[in-house]
C-alpha positions in Angstrom: 34.8 120.2 138.0 35.2 123.4 139.9 37.2 124.2 142.9 39.7 126.0 144.9 43.2 127.0 145.7 45.3 129.5 147.4 48.4 131.3 146.2 50.7 129.8 148.9 53.1 127.0 148.0 53.9 124.5 150.6 56.8 122.1 150.4 56.7 119.6 153.3 60.3 118.5 152.5 61.5 122.1 153.0 59.8 122.6 156.3 62.0 122.9 159.4 62.2 119.9 161.5 60.3 119.9 164.8 62.2 121.6 167.6 62.3 119.1 170.4 61.0 118.9 173.1 57.4 119.8 172.0 54.7 120.8 174.5 51.0 121.1 173.2 48.3 122.3 175.3 48.3 124.3 178.5 48.5 122.4 181.7 47.2 124.5 184.7 50.0 126.4 186.4 51.0 124.6 189.7 49.3 126.4 192.5 51.2 128.6 195.0 52.3 126.2 197.8 51.7 123.2 195.6 51.8 120.1 197.7 54.0 117.4 196.0 51.8 114.6 197.6 54.8 112.2 197.5 52.8 109.1 198.5 50.3 109.5 195.6 53.1 110.2 193.1 55.0 107.1 194.3 51.8 105.1 193.8 51.5 106.3 190.2 55.2 105.7 189.5 54.9 102.3 191.0 52.2 101.4 188.5 55.0 101.4 186.0 57.3 98.3 185.3 60.4 100.5 186.2 60.6 103.2 188.7 62.2 105.8 186.5 61.2 109.2 185.1 57.5 109.7 184.0 58.5 108.9 180.4 59.4 105.3 181.3 57.7 102.3 179.9 54.0 102.2 179.2 53.4 98.7 180.1 51.7 95.7 178.5 48.4 95.7 176.6 45.1 94.3 177.6 45.1 90.9 179.1 48.8 90.8 180.0 50.4 92.1 183.2 48.8 93.1 186.4 47.7 96.3 188.0 50.9 98.0 186.9 50.2 98.0 183.2 48.7 100.5 180.8 47.3 104.0 181.1 47.2 105.5 184.6 43.8 107.0 185.6 43.5 109.4 188.5 40.0 109.1 189.9 38.3 111.1 192.6 35.6 113.7 193.3 35.9 117.3 192.2 38.3 119.6 194.0 40.8 117.0 195.3 43.7 118.2 193.2 43.7 115.5 190.4 44.5 118.1 187.7 47.2 119.7 189.8 48.9 116.3 190.2 48.6 115.6 186.6 50.0 119.0 185.8 53.0 118.2 188.0 53.7 115.1 185.9 53.4 117.1 182.7 55.7 119.9 183.9 58.2 117.3 185.2 58.1 115.5 181.9 58.8 118.6 180.0 61.7 119.6 182.3 63.1 116.1 181.9 63.2 116.6 178.1 60.4 114.2 177.2 60.1 114.7 173.5 56.4 115.3 173.4 54.1 116.3 176.2 50.4 116.8 175.3 47.8 118.2 177.7 44.3 117.8 176.5 41.0 118.8 178.2 39.1 115.6 177.8 35.6 116.8 178.8 34.6 116.2 175.1 36.0 114.1 172.3 36.1 117.3 170.1 38.6 118.9 172.5 40.8 115.9 172.5 40.7 115.7 168.7 41.5 119.4 168.3 44.6 119.1 170.7 45.8 115.9 168.9 45.5 117.7 165.6 47.7 120.5 166.9 50.2 118.0 168.2 50.3 116.2 164.8 51.2 119.4 163.1 53.9 120.2 165.7 55.6 116.8 165.4 54.9 116.6 161.5 53.1 113.4 161.7 52.8 111.7 158.3 49.3 112.2 156.8 48.5 115.3 158.9 47.3 117.8 156.4 46.7 120.6 158.9 43.0 121.2 158.1 41.0 118.2 159.2 41.1 117.7 163.0 39.9 114.1 163.0 42.2 113.0 160.2 45.2 114.7 161.9 44.4 113.3 165.3 44.3 109.8 163.7 47.7 110.7 162.2 49.0 111.5 165.7 47.9 108.2 167.2 49.6 106.4 164.3 52.8 108.4 165.0 52.7 107.6 168.7 52.4 104.0 167.8 55.5 103.9 165.7 57.8 106.5 167.0 60.9 105.9 169.1 60.6 109.3 170.7 59.4 109.6 174.3 56.0 111.1 175.0 53.4 111.8 177.7 49.7 112.5 176.9 47.5 113.8 179.7 43.8 113.6 179.3 42.3 115.9 181.9 38.7 115.4 183.3 37.4 112.5 181.2 33.6 112.7 181.5 32.5 110.3 178.8 34.8 107.4 178.3 32.6 106.0 175.5 33.1 109.2 173.5 36.8 108.7 173.6 36.7 105.2 172.2 39.3 105.0 169.5 41.1 108.1 170.8 43.1 106.6 173.6 46.9 106.7 172.8 48.5 103.3 172.3 50.6 101.3 174.8 54.2 101.9 173.9 57.6 101.3 175.7 58.6 105.0 175.3 55.3 106.7 176.1 52.5 106.7 178.5 49.1 108.2 179.2 47.8 109.9 182.3 44.0 110.6 182.6 42.0 112.4 185.3 38.3 111.8 186.0 35.6 112.4 188.5 33.8 109.1 187.5 33.8 106.4 190.0 33.9 102.6 189.3 33.5 103.0 185.5 34.4 99.7 184.0 35.4 101.3 180.6 38.1 103.4 182.3 39.9 100.5 183.9 39.8 98.2 180.9 42.4 98.0 178.1 45.4 97.9 180.5 44.4 101.1 182.3 45.3 101.2 186.0 43.1 103.4 188.4 44.7 105.3 191.2 42.1 106.9 193.6 42.8 110.4 194.7 41.4 111.7 198.0 41.7 115.0 199.9 44.8 116.3 201.5 46.2 114.6 204.6 46.2 116.9 207.7 49.9 117.5 207.3 49.5 118.5 203.6 46.6 120.8 204.5 48.7 122.6 207.1 51.7 122.8 204.7 49.5 124.2 202.0 48.0 127.0 204.2 51.4 127.9 205.7 53.1 128.0 202.2 50.3 129.9 200.5 50.1 132.6 203.2 53.9 132.8 203.4 54.4 133.1 199.8 52.1 136.1 199.8 54.1 137.8 202.6 51.2 137.1 205.1 52.7 134.4 207.3 51.3 135.9 210.4 47.8 134.9 209.2 48.7 131.3 209.8 47.5 130.9 213.4 46.3 128.3 215.9 43.0 127.7 214.1 44.7 126.5 210.9 44.2 122.9 211.7 40.5 123.4 212.6 39.9 125.3 209.4 41.4 122.5 207.4 39.0 120.1 209.2 36.0 122.4 208.6 36.6 122.4 204.8 37.2 118.7 204.7 40.9 119.0 203.8 39.6 119.7 200.2 42.4 121.4 198.2 39.9 123.6 196.1 38.2 124.9 199.3 41.5 125.6 201.0 42.5 127.5 197.9 39.4 129.8 198.1 40.0 130.2 201.8 43.6 131.2 201.4 42.8 133.7 198.6 40.2 135.3 200.8 42.5 135.5 203.8 45.3 137.1 201.7 42.8 139.6 200.0 41.2 140.6 203.3 44.3 140.2 205.6 42.3 137.9 207.9 43.8 135.1 209.9 42.7 131.5 210.1 40.7 132.1 213.3 38.7 135.0 211.9 38.0 133.1 208.6 36.9 130.0 210.5 34.2 132.0 212.2 33.1 133.5 209.0 33.0 130.0 207.5 30.7 128.7 210.2 28.3 131.6 209.8 28.3 131.2 206.0 27.7 127.4 206.4 24.5 128.3 208.1 23.5 130.6 205.3 24.2 127.8 202.8 21.7 125.4 204.4 18.9 127.5 202.8 20.5 127.6 199.3 22.1 124.1 199.1 20.3 121.3 201.0 22.7 118.5 202.1 20.9 115.9 200.0 22.0 117.4 196.8 25.6 117.0 197.8 25.9 113.4 199.1 29.7 113.3 198.9 30.1 116.5 200.9 32.6 117.9 198.4 30.3 120.6 197.1 29.4 122.1 200.5 33.0 123.3 201.5 33.5 124.8 198.1 30.1 126.4 198.2 30.8 128.0 201.5 34.3 129.3 200.7 32.9 130.5 197.3 30.2 132.6 199.1 32.8 134.2 201.3 35.1 134.9 198.4 32.2 136.4 196.3 31.1 138.5 199.2 34.7 140.0 199.3 35.1 140.3 195.6 31.7 142.0 195.2 32.8 144.8 197.5 36.0 145.4 195.7 36.2 147.7 192.6 34.4 147.4 190.3 31.8 146.8 193.0 28.8 144.7 192.6 29.9 142.7 189.5 32.0 139.7 190.7 28.9 137.6 191.6 27.3 138.2 188.3 30.4 137.5 186.3 31.0 134.2 188.1 27.4 133.2 187.4 28.2 133.7 183.6 31.4 131.8 183.7 29.8 129.0 185.6 27.5 128.2 182.6 30.4 127.9 180.2 32.9 125.1 179.5 35.2 124.5 182.4 38.1 123.9 179.9 37.9 127.5 178.9 36.2 130.2 176.8 37.7 133.2 174.9 38.3 136.3 177.0 36.9 138.4 174.1 33.5 137.2 175.4 33.8 139.7 178.3 34.0 142.7 175.8 30.7 141.6 174.1 27.9 144.1 174.4 25.5 141.4 175.8 27.9 140.9 178.7 28.2 144.6 179.6 24.5 145.1 179.3 23.8 142.2 181.6 26.3 143.5 184.2 24.8 146.9 183.9 21.3 145.8 184.3 21.9 143.3 187.2 24.5 145.2 189.2 23.6 145.7 192.9 22.1 149.1 193.6 20.5 151.5 191.1 21.7 154.1 188.7 25.3 154.7 187.7 26.8 154.7 184.2 26.9 151.6 182.1 29.4 148.9 182.7 32.2 149.1 180.3 34.3 146.3 178.6 37.3 147.5 180.7 35.4 147.1 183.9 34.2 143.6 182.8 37.8 142.6 182.3 38.8 144.1 185.6 36.1 141.9 187.2 37.6 139.0 185.4 40.9 139.7 187.0 39.4 140.2 190.3 37.8 136.7 190.1 41.2 135.4 189.2 42.8 137.1 192.2 40.3 135.4 194.5 41.0 132.0 193.0 37.5 131.7 191.6 38.6 131.2 188.0 41.8 131.2 186.0 42.5 133.9 183.4 45.4 133.4 181.0 45.1 135.9 178.2 47.7 134.4 176.0 45.5 131.3 175.4 42.9 133.4 173.5 40.4 130.7 172.6 40.5 129.1 176.1 41.7 132.1 178.2 39.1 131.8 181.0 38.7 128.6 182.9 36.7 127.7 186.0 37.0 124.6 188.1 34.0 122.4 187.5 33.2 122.2 191.2 33.4 126.0 191.6 31.1 126.3 188.7 28.6 123.8 190.1 28.5 125.6 193.4 27.9 129.0 191.6 25.1 127.5 189.5 23.4 126.2 192.6 23.0 129.8 193.9 21.8 131.4 190.6 19.0 133.9 191.2 18.0 134.4 187.5 19.4 131.4 185.5 17.5 132.3 182.3 18.9 135.8 182.1 22.4 134.5 182.6 21.9 131.8 179.9 20.7 134.1 177.4 23.5 136.6 178.1 26.1 133.8 177.6 24.4 132.6 174.4 24.2 136.2 173.0 27.9 136.7 173.8 29.1 133.4 172.2 27.0 134.2 169.0 28.8 137.6 168.6 32.2 135.7 168.7 31.3 133.3 166.0 33.4 133.9 162.8 31.4 134.3 159.5 33.6 131.8 157.6 33.7 128.8 159.9 34.2 126.2 157.2 37.3 125.0 158.9 37.5 123.8 162.5 40.0 126.3 164.1 40.7 126.4 167.8 38.2 129.3 168.1 35.5 127.4 166.4 36.1 124.3 168.4 36.0 126.3 171.6 32.8 128.0 170.6 31.1 124.6 169.7 32.2 123.2 173.1 31.0 126.1 175.0 27.7 126.0 173.2 27.3 122.4 174.1 28.1 123.1 177.8 25.8 126.1 177.9 22.9 124.1 176.3 23.3 121.3 178.9 23.3 123.6 181.8 20.6 125.9 180.6 18.2 123.0 179.9 15.0 124.5 178.3 15.9 128.2 179.1 17.3 128.8 175.7 14.0 127.9 174.1 11.8 130.7 175.6 10.2 132.5 173.8 11.9 130.9 170.8 14.9 128.7 170.1 18.1 130.8 170.7 19.9 131.6 167.4 23.2 130.3 169.0 21.8 126.7 168.9 21.1 127.1 165.2 24.5 128.7 164.5 26.3 125.8 166.0 24.4 123.4 163.8 25.2 125.4 160.8 28.9 125.4 161.6 28.8 121.6 161.6 27.0 121.7 158.2 29.7 124.0 156.7 32.5 121.9 158.1 31.2 118.8 156.2 30.9 116.7 159.4 28.2 114.5 158.2 27.5 112.2 161.1 27.8 114.8 163.8 25.6 117.2 161.7 22.7 114.7 161.4 22.9 113.8 165.1 23.0 117.6 166.1 20.0 118.6 164.0 18.0 115.4 164.8 18.4 116.4 168.5 17.6 120.0 167.9 14.5 119.2 165.8 13.2 116.9 168.6 13.7 119.6 171.2 12.1 122.3 169.1 9.1 120.1 168.5 8.7 119.3 172.2 9.1 122.8 173.5 7.8 125.0 170.7 5.4 122.7 168.8 5.5 121.1 165.5 4.3 124.2 163.6 6.5 126.8 165.1 8.7 128.5 162.5 11.9 127.5 164.5 10.8 123.9 164.4 10.3 124.1 160.7 13.7 125.7 160.3 15.3 122.8 162.3 13.5 120.3 160.1 14.8 122.0 157.0 18.3 121.9 158.3 18.0 118.2 159.3 16.7 117.5 155.7 19.9 119.4 154.4 22.0 117.3 156.7 20.4 114.2 155.4 21.1 115.2 151.9 24.7 116.1 152.7 25.1 112.6 154.2 23.6 111.0 151.1 20.3 110.0 152.7 18.3 111.6 149.9 15.1 109.6 150.6 14.8 111.0 154.1 15.7 114.5 152.9 12.9 114.5 150.4 10.4 113.2 152.8 11.2 115.7 155.5 11.3 118.7 153.0 7.9 117.6 151.6 6.5 117.8 155.1 8.1 121.3 155.7 6.6 122.5 152.4 3.1 121.2 153.3 3.3 122.5 156.8 4.6 125.9 155.9 1.8 126.3 153.2 -0.8 125.3 155.6 0.3 127.7 158.4 1.5 130.7 156.3 -0.3 130.3 153.0 0.6 129.0 149.6 2.2 132.2 148.5 4.1 133.2 151.6 7.8 133.9 151.0 8.7 131.1 153.4 6.6 128.7 151.5 8.4 129.7 148.2 11.8 129.2 149.9 10.8 125.8 151.1 9.8 124.7 147.6 13.0 125.9 146.3 14.9 123.8 148.8 12.9 120.7 147.8 14.1 120.9 144.3 17.7 120.2 145.3 17.2 116.6 146.6 14.8 116.0 143.6 17.7 116.6 141.4 20.1 114.4 143.5 17.5 111.7 143.2 17.4 112.1 139.4 13.9 113.7 139.4 15.1 116.6 137.3 11.8 117.3 135.5 10.1 117.6 138.9 12.8 119.9 140.2 12.5 122.2 137.2 8.8 122.4 137.4 9.0 123.3 141.0 11.6 126.0 140.4 9.7 127.5 137.5 6.7 127.8 139.7 8.9 129.5 142.5 10.4 131.9 140.0 7.0 133.0 138.7 5.4 133.3 142.2 8.4 135.1 143.6 8.5 137.7 140.7 4.9 138.3 141.0 4.7 138.6 144.8 8.0 140.2 145.7 9.0 141.9 142.5 11.0 141.3 139.5 14.3 142.6 141.1 13.8 141.3 144.6 17.0 139.4 145.9 14.7 136.3 146.4 13.7 136.5 142.7 17.4 136.6 141.6 18.1 133.5 143.8 15.2 131.6 142.3 16.3 132.4 138.8 19.8 131.1 139.5 18.5 127.9 141.0 16.4 127.4 138.0 19.3 128.0 135.7 21.2 125.5 137.6 18.6 122.8 137.0 18.4 123.8 133.4 22.1 123.3 133.1 22.0 119.9 134.8 19.2 118.8 132.5 21.3 119.8 129.5 19.1 122.9 128.7 22.2 125.1 128.5 20.8 127.7 126.3 17.9 128.4 128.7 20.4 128.4 131.7 22.5 131.0 129.9 19.5 133.3 129.2 18.5 133.3 132.8 22.1 133.7 134.1 22.9 136.7 131.8 19.8 138.4 133.2 20.8 137.7 136.7 24.4 139.0 136.1 23.0 142.2 134.7 20.4 142.6 137.5 22.9 141.8 140.3 25.5 144.3 138.9 22.8 147.0 138.7 21.2 146.3 142.0 24.0 145.1 144.2 27.1 146.5 142.4 29.8 144.9 140.2 32.0 144.0 143.2 29.4 142.6 145.5 30.3 138.9 146.3 26.9 137.8 145.1 27.5 139.5 141.7 30.9 137.6 141.4 28.9 134.4 142.1 26.5 135.1 139.4 29.3 135.7 136.9 30.8 132.5 137.9 27.7 130.6 137.3 27.3 132.2 133.9 30.9 131.2 133.0 30.1 127.6 133.9 27.2 127.6 131.5 29.3 129.2 128.8 31.8 126.4 129.2 29.1 123.8 129.0 27.9 125.5 125.8 31.3 125.2 124.2 32.0 129.0 124.6 35.2 128.3 126.6 37.0 131.3 125.7 34.3 133.5 127.2 34.1 131.4 130.2 37.9 131.7 130.8 37.9 135.5 130.5 35.0 135.8 133.1 36.6 133.4 135.5 40.1 135.0 135.4 38.4 138.3 136.3 36.3 136.6 139.0 39.5 135.2 140.6 41.2 138.6 140.6 38.1 140.3 142.1 37.5 137.7 144.6 41.1 137.7 145.8 41.1 141.5 146.1 37.6 141.7 147.9 37.5 138.4 150.0 41.1 137.3 150.4 43.3 134.7 149.0 42.0 131.8 151.2 38.3 132.5 151.2 36.3 129.6 150.1 34.8 131.5 147.1 38.4 132.2 146.0 39.3 128.6 146.1 36.1 127.6 144.3 36.8 130.3 141.6 40.3 128.8 141.0 38.8 125.3 140.6 36.3 126.7 138.1 39.0 128.2 136.0 40.9 124.9 136.0 37.8 123.2 134.7 37.7 125.7 131.8 41.4 125.3 131.0 40.8 121.5 130.9 37.9 122.0 128.5 40.0 124.2 126.3 42.8 121.7 126.0 45.1 123.6 128.3 45.5 120.5 130.4 48.9 121.4 131.9 47.5 124.6 133.3 44.5 122.9 134.6 46.6 120.4 136.4 48.9 122.9 137.9 45.8 124.9 139.2 44.1 121.6 140.5 47.2 120.4 142.3 47.2 123.6 144.2 43.4 123.3 144.8 43.9 119.9 146.4 46.8 121.1 148.6 44.9 124.1 149.7 41.6 122.4 150.4 43.4 119.7 152.4 45.2 122.5 154.4 42.3 124.8 155.0 39.2 122.4 155.1 41.0 119.1 156.1 42.2 116.0 154.4 38.8 114.4 154.7 36.5 117.3 154.0 34.0 116.5 151.2 35.3 119.3 149.2 38.9 117.9 149.4 37.6 114.6 148.0 36.0 116.5 145.1 39.2 118.3 144.4 41.1 115.0 144.3 38.5 113.5 142.0 38.8 116.5 139.6 42.6 116.3 139.6 42.4 112.6 138.8 40.1 113.3 135.9 42.6 115.8 134.5 45.5 113.4 135.1 43.4 110.8 133.0 43.0 113.3 130.2 46.7 113.9 130.2 47.4 110.2 129.8 48.8 110.1 133.4 46.6 107.1 134.1 48.8 105.6 136.9 48.5 108.9 138.9 44.7 109.1 138.2 44.3 105.6 139.5 46.3 106.3 142.7 44.1 109.4 143.5 40.9 107.7 142.6 41.7 104.6 144.8 42.3 107.1 147.6 39.0 108.9 147.0 37.1 105.6 146.9 38.6 104.6 150.2 37.9 107.9 151.9 34.5 108.3 150.5 33.5 104.8 151.6 34.9 105.4 155.1 33.4 108.9 155.5 30.2 108.7 153.7 29.4 104.9 153.5 29.8 102.3 150.8 26.3 103.0 149.3 26.5 106.8 149.4 25.9 108.1 145.9 29.2 110.0 145.9 31.0 106.7 146.8 29.3 105.0 143.9 30.3 107.7 141.5 33.9 107.6 142.8 34.0 103.8 142.1 32.6 104.4 138.6 35.5 106.9 138.0 38.0 104.3 139.2 36.5 101.6 137.0 36.9 103.9 134.0 40.5 104.5 134.7 41.1 100.8 135.2 39.7 100.2 131.7 41.9 103.0 130.4 44.9 101.2 131.9 43.9 97.9 130.4 42.8 96.5 133.7 39.5 95.3 132.3 38.8 92.5 134.9 39.2 94.9 137.8 37.0 97.5 136.1 34.2 94.9 135.5 34.4 93.7 139.1 33.8 97.3 140.4 31.0 97.9 137.8 29.2 94.8 138.9 29.5 95.8 142.5 28.0 99.3 141.7 25.1 97.7 139.9 24.4 95.4 142.9 24.8 98.3 145.4 22.6 100.6 143.3 19.9 98.0 143.1 19.7 97.9 146.9 19.3 101.6 147.4 15.9 103.4 147.6 15.0 105.0 144.3 15.7 108.4 145.6 19.2 107.6 146.5 20.4 106.3 143.1 23.3 108.3 141.7 21.8 110.4 138.9 24.3 109.4 136.3 24.0 106.6 133.8 25.6 103.4 135.0 26.4 105.3 138.3 29.6 106.8 136.9 31.0 110.3 136.4 33.0 112.5 138.6 32.0 113.5 142.1 29.8 116.6 142.0 32.2 119.5 142.3 31.7 122.3 144.7 30.8 125.7 143.2 29.6 129.1 144.1 26.3 129.5 145.7 24.4 132.4 144.6 23.0 135.6 145.5 21.9 137.3 148.6 22.0 136.1 152.1 18.9 134.0 153.1 16.4 135.1 155.7 16.9 131.8 157.5 19.9 129.6 158.4 19.2 127.1 155.6 20.8 128.5 152.5 18.3 129.4 149.8 20.6 129.1 146.8 22.3 126.1 145.3 25.5 125.7 143.3 25.6 126.2 139.6 29.0 126.8 138.4 31.6 124.0 137.8 29.5 121.1 136.8 31.2 117.7 137.0 33.2 116.4 134.1 32.6 112.9 132.9 35.5 110.6 133.2 
């Protein structure tokens, strides 16, 4: 058993009701001199059954109605003003007291899910736990399907409709969806009752009105001269290019005639940088020309020589936004200093980098909204594309962006916060734009950090897909025997194990061990670490004797080669103790763990987090040996120390509380155990998500305590939920799913529901028989509680793949 909790008590019934209307997400501010484009708006409104406010009826579902039904999709090339038009609808809906307005950047499914999750929390959608984005997003869609409140959901810049399958809002009378996309003639976008409205460039009258309004609003109306119409024609009446042009004219106090002459000259320069055949629709060329002019002006403004460099950096990141803290990163200031035009001069400071950001904002080349910390800096996708086309040293820019993102990554990314979601999205965008440049001379650590983040978040499917892709790329670019390739393979194996694919995990780790021994030698530290990793899936497969034999060898070799008190030796001893405990050799486990506690306290200090972990592991073995009183004393002190040193909501604090609950239960203090475990479940759901594997474990442990207390009905309700969730998230034949079914069958028997218990047990036997031998649950008859999470031990590993495995809080039998 073993788990978590936090001191906070949450009472949903006491929470204040949502304050309507609710706005979630940040629509882009309407541009100065925004053109209402009445004809386009009327076409969108006419697509609805009733020409009312934008919150009017959604329309019929697939197969019913005509072109006026379903979701409206605004389609068109980049820079034509789709997002601005969508922003008008969002603002108008909010001003018209639509109950819920959601603006989601839809370039990736992760962004949509994160925004939906925030909306679910704001409207208090039933089933939204506040920690699992996917679960909360699903809760919002269910709420939209059943609520009688009015709503509008805007999905801005849909780039992969297939990735959004299952995340489109429902068709409802009181709500509707508006999407924008640069895709053309994509059949998946105009299916399921969605109506496409094509967006083109400004009409001549709109171009003239925009330029006159923009210059007039800035107090520079005299700059609007007789060449305005010709200028609009030159830039193809493209709203984004007109925006760049107006910002330049305002900044340089230059009229349309003078700007048009500059534009013509710059267009000649562009022919060398951007051949026409790479821009068949012509949209990119006007933007690229106006971009060059704006950059020329911005580069001469103070701080001089930095604007072009800064825009190149922003162009490699997610158009939906990145944290403005990135501009204070040492990697960014070093890059600006090293590549600034001219020689000499003092290093560029973080303050100068921020001023450059504001300069680009002033010239309309990006948008900086500091209040939106995780997504404070946005760049139009077409501006970014034009900037990337003219990069002089793309590898240097890519590595700078990667270094800067890595410095922003939080150490404890076990929950998907807005910051973590933004960092993952920016890593994905950067990797796509950089191509192979982040793989020279080695794989950039950011790529591995993002994959580790998925591992920690318990996102099984996404984790396997990510590491499979990374392993393939490392193999192709670095070679099968490169250390980074081996590291990627090891993490892929760990992902396989996390997903219950134990056979594949063992096969891959055996390959890693063999390759590492051949390349580095049989006694190299990396070879010893790889052997230690292999022991873990051996145990999961029930091959306990092989795991112990392997770990005994690792302990002996590590102590001989690195020293008896080396951190890696401590880790190896704890992993061996874990295996002894799981094999029922509790006395041997205790001897090893007592030695580790003494060594860790002497070498690392009594308050080092790894020392606390070692004490927790020892307490778990004491509990298994029947020395429950000693276990409780240690665990109560571990909780107090962990709270003081790491905080009330740190994962180690939550685990420590679960461990204490296990000991309370073993000591017969069932009521105290249940009280602690109920808090554990609530806190894990809130902090990690309702569907995180650790949350499932917490529910299984609570159900076991309910069963011991004779509260069989409550135990069954929890276990039925765990079985359903485990089957959906892990698969019906995952070992943890089979164990969860075994627990439920035991509770059914306890409740006298013998026939149902037998039916489940027969299914477990049949499913287990179909599994590869290495994936059988390693408990008799496939029963017993889900393996509870526990502390992982001692020092930080020299690779991204953790070198220590959990020991404390072994599962209780139901």
